[in-house]
N, C-alpha and C positions, 0 to 999 in steps of 0.2 A: 218412256209407260206414263201416262197421266196421274194427275195426283188423287185424282177421284178413284181410281182403278185401285191404285196402292191403299188407298183408306177402305175399300171393301176389303181386301186381302186382309188388312191389319186386323180387322175384325174377326176374320177366320182363322190365321195363321199365328202364332207368336212372334213376338218382336225381333227375336233372337234370331229366326229362323228366315227373317225379311232380310236382314242386315246381310247375314252370310251371301243370300242368293244377290245381294245387292253387290258386294264387293266381290263376286266371281263375276258376274256381268260386265263390271268395269274393269278387269284383266282382261288383255287382248291377246290372242296368241302370238303376236310378233313382239309383245314384251315377254313375254315367257320363253320365245326361242332365243331372244339377247340376254337374256340372264343365266343360262348354262356356260357360254364362252368367260363371260365375268367373273361366275363363281369360280370356274376353274383356272383360271390367271391370277385372283388373289388368293386360291388354296396354297401355291407355292411358298410364297415368301413367311406365311407364318397362319396357326389357326385363330391368331386376334385380330384380323385385317378387319377395315371397317364393312359393314352390310353392303350390298350392290345397292344402287339407287332403284333400280327396277323394284326391288322387295320392301319400299318404304310404306306404302300405304298398310303392310302387313305387319301386326304385333312382333318385336323381337322374340326369337326362341329364348329359353333359360341358357343361361352360358354354362352351366355345369355339364350339359349334355354334350354341349360343341367342342367344350376341352379334352373331354374324355375318352370320344369315340376320334379313332383314327381316319383319317382320310382315306375315303375310298381308294380302292387300285388301281380303275381307270383314271380318276383323276391324277394320283399319284406318277402313273406312267406318262400322261400327258405332260404334266408339269416337269419332269425329272428330263424328258427326252431332249428340249434344248439344252438346259445344265450338262446334261451327258456328252450332247455332242461336242458342247464348247471343251468340256473338261478332256473328250479324247482329242480332238484336235490341239489341243494346248499341250498334251503329254508327247503327239507324235511330233510336234513342233520342236520340242525340248528333247526328244530321243534322238531328233536328225541334227541339232545343235552339237548336241555331247558327243554322236559319232563322227561328226567332222573334227571338232577339237581333240578327238582323242588320237590319232595321228599324228597330229602337232606335239601332243604331249609326251606320246613314246619316243617319237623322235627327239624331244628334247633331252629325254633321259635315257637316251644312249641305248634305243631298242630295247630297255627291260623293265620299262614304265608298264604297270598295269591299271593306274587311277583316271579317272574323266578328265576330260579337258578344263572343265573348272577347277581342277585340282592342282593342275600345271602352272609352275611358275614361267613366267616369259622368259625365254634365251639371254635376254640382256641382263638380268637379274641374277642368273648364276655364277658363281666364282668358279674360273679354272681349276682343276686339281692340285695344279703346281703351284697354287696360291698360298695352299696351309700346309697342314701332315708334319712330318718329321726330315729335315735337313740333313745330309750327313758329310762331312769333309774330311778329307786327309791332310795331314800337315806331317814334312818329313819325308813322305813315300809320293811322289810324283809322278805322273806319268812317263814311261820311258827309262824312268831310273834302272840304272843297272847294279843287279844285285851279285855280288860275289859269292859264290857257295863255300861254305865254312864261316863266314865273316857275321858278325851280328849286327843285324839292323834294326835300328829305334826310330818308331813315327807314334803319332799320335791320333785320335780320331773323336770328330765333335757332332753330337747329335743335338740339334736345335727342334723345339716346337714351334714352327712356323704358324700355329693357329691364332688369332687374334682373342680367342675369350676360351675357358676349358683346359683342364691339364692332359696328360698323357703319361702312361706308365710305358717306360720301355727296358728292353734288355738287350745291351750293347752286346753284338756277336761279330767276331772275326774270322776269315779262315779263308783257304785259298781256293778257287776252282781247279777241276781237272786240268792237269800240267802235260804239256807236250812233251815236256823233257824229263818226264818219270823213267826212273830207270827199269821198275816193273811197269810194263803197260798193256799189257794182253788182257787181264779183267778190270783194273781200276788204275786208271794213270794220275795219281795222287804224288803232290810233293810230299818227301821227306823231310823232316826235320823239326823244329821245338818252336813255341808261340807261348809267350807269357804275357799275363795283364798285371799292370800295377795297381792293386788294391790298398783300401788305407791301412790294411797291414802288412804291406809289402809286396813284393813280385810273387804272381801266382802263376806254377804252369798249368797250361791248358790241357786238356786231353787230347787234343791231337790240332795239328796245322792245316791238315786239309779238311774238306766237307766231305770227302770220301764218297760213299754210295748210298747214303740213307738222308737221315735229318736229325741224328743225332748231336750235330754240330750245333742247332738251332737252341739247345739247351744249354749250350757252354756259360751264355751271360746270365742267366735265371740268378747266380749268387750274387751278381753285382747290377741287379736292375735299380731303376731310378725313376721318381718321378718329374714329370718336366711341365713345370705351369706355363701358361699362354707366354711366348717369346724367349722362355729361359733355355739353356744350353748346356751341355755337361761333357768335359774333353776326359778321354782314358787315353792311357800311355800304353805301348805295346813294345816288344821288340822279339824277333824271330830269326832263328838260324836254318839255312837250309845245309841238309847232309851233303858230304862230299859225294854221292852216288848220282845226285841228281845231274841231269845233262842241261847244256845252254837249251834255252828256250824262252817263249813268251809265258808270264806268270801272272795271271789275273788274281788280286787279292779284293777280296768282297766284304763289305763291313755293312752288318744288317740292322735293322730296327725292328725286334723281335717284341710280339707281346707276351710279357713273362708266363712261363709255364705251359706254353703252346708250340704251336709250329707256325703259328701264322706270323708272316712278315711285314709290316707296315711300309719299310722303304728299304731303300738299298741303294750303295754306290760302289763302285769299282776301280780298280786303278790297275792298271798294266804296267808291270815293272819285264826288263830284260835280265834273265840268268846268265851268269856268265861263268867262268871258272878256268882260270890261269894256271892251274893245277894238272891239267889233262894231258897224259902222254902221247906222243905224236908217231905213229908210223912212219921211217922215214924210208923202208925199200923192202919190196919183195920178191924172193927168187921165183923163177918158174917151175911150179908144180909138175910131179913126174906122173905119170900114167898112173890112172885107180883101175885096177881089177878087180871087181866085184867079188867077193868070197876067196881070195888069192891074195893079190898086192895091193898093198896102202899106196898113198901118193905121200911123197916128201918133199918138203918145202921148207925154206928158211925167212925169217923178217927181221927186220931190225926195229927198234923203236929207243926213242928218247922222250925223257922226262926232264920238265924243269926242275922238280926238287931231287934231282940226282938219280942214281942205279939202286941206292939202301935199300926203299922200298918198292923198288918196280917189280911187277910180278906179268906172264904174258897172260894173253886172254884167246883161245881156241875154242870155238863150238859150230857146232855142224848148222846150218842155218836150213834144218826140217824138223818141225814140230812133231811131238808124240804122237799127236792126231792123225799123222799120216801111217802110224801102225809100226814106227820102230822105237827100240827103248835103249836103254844104256848097254844091253846086252849084245845089241846088234852092231856097236861101234867100239873103234878100238883107236887109243889116242896115247902118243908117245912120244915123249920128248928126249932128246939126245943130250946127256949129262957126262961129261969127259970122256966123251968115243965109248959110252955104252947108253942103250936105248930102255928106259925107262916108263913103266906104263903106270897109268894113272885112271882112275874110277872116274866114269862118266856118268853124269848125272844131269836132270833135264834143269835150267834156271828156272826163273822166277815169269820167264815170258813162253817157256817151253820148248826153248833151245836146248841140245843135247851137246854136253860140252863139259872142261874141268873146273872146276872151282878154283879162282888163282890163289886162294890161300893154300892149295895143293905144290903149287909151283914155287916152291922158296928153294934157292939156290938155281934155279934154272937160269942161268945167263952166261955170258961171257962177254968180254970187250965195254968198248964204250963209243959208240953207243951201242946197248944191249943187242946181243943178235942172239935167235933162238931159231934150233931146227926142230922140227914135227914130223912126223909122220901120222896118215890117219886112213885108217881102213874101215869097210863095211862088208859085212857077212849077207845082207841082202839090202835091197832098196825097194822102198812102195811103190815107184814108179819108173818110166823111162826118162824122167826130166833130169835135168844139171844137178851136179851136186856142187854145192856151194859151203866153203867154209870161212867164217869169220876171224878175223885175226887183230888183234891190239894190245894194249896194254893197261895197267892198274896200277895206281901209285898212292897207295896208304887210303884205297877207295875212289879215289878222282879217274874214273873210267875215261879212257881217249874213244876217240871216233874209230872206228874198225875199217879193217880193207876187207874186201873179198878176194879169197882164192878159189879158181875154178879150173879144177884138173881135168885131162880129158877122161872118161867113163867108157870101161869097155865091159860090158855085162854076160 
């Protein structure tokens, strides 16, 4: 536009309007199209970003409206899209990394861990379970030691805190496991006898020698509980006596470190001993039994028994190897012993294993000769089935029961 034309217009139109028209004429469409992406890019970091170079000819807008007016939704979405994409990608990568590490962490924890891979310690840093905890050792009761029935056996047990730091509270517990040589084996095969523990006040009799069928034995050490500092140990003395009724067999003696006033066992140690009995009577001979006719004629037989302790306390053992669960009772069985050429009847009752017989305490004076010979006859009023009839015979000397021998008479029903 020429200078003369502008001068003529200025005479007619106000100068402010001319300035506005000139500014508009100087801004090209291309400049406006480039300003929009620039503004969008600058809006994402902060509202206080410098103005776009394309807007330089225009006077700056007041600062207050800019800071108080939120960024328009299209601008926010456009600016947030790259950031959201990067964040999502980072989270996906982190999740995949965590998922890859999780099995390793679970494996390192023995299959029970639930933490992420970042929380799992390397396997090389984990200490084996045997490196710490409570250690238990026996003294005076070694593996395979022979324990004579009726003898007093003294031994001690030492509990040690193998942890490098921290203390442990321990209730010392000692008891025997189920015993294969138990006299009464049908319900609970428990060793019978006494167990004592030496406390500060002296020897204390414990409630039981055997663990039994429950967890009550775990509380027998509560009154003697102690605290072990790291590396500290405590030794407790014990003594036990097995009753005469226990049969020979392997006996496991167990020592436990129990959390006081609970059934939680932290550690245990077991020593296997061999129970023997030099006082057991022995059956030396058995005659051939006569025929047994059910409901009519009893079978008759004789057997001889020898005892290391002599015949003074010797008693015969006679019992029918048919448990009461098969329908027979003491009323269905007759057992008689020959005493000085006369037959004497005895009460037939089940023993602790359910076998029908005569209690040895009833058979006083039923003997003759040395070794002692006994003559018995056993009758059946009925039988539960058509199987063989077996009669166990043996001897008992002051509670020491010997091995039995089985008599099998011919049976006619």
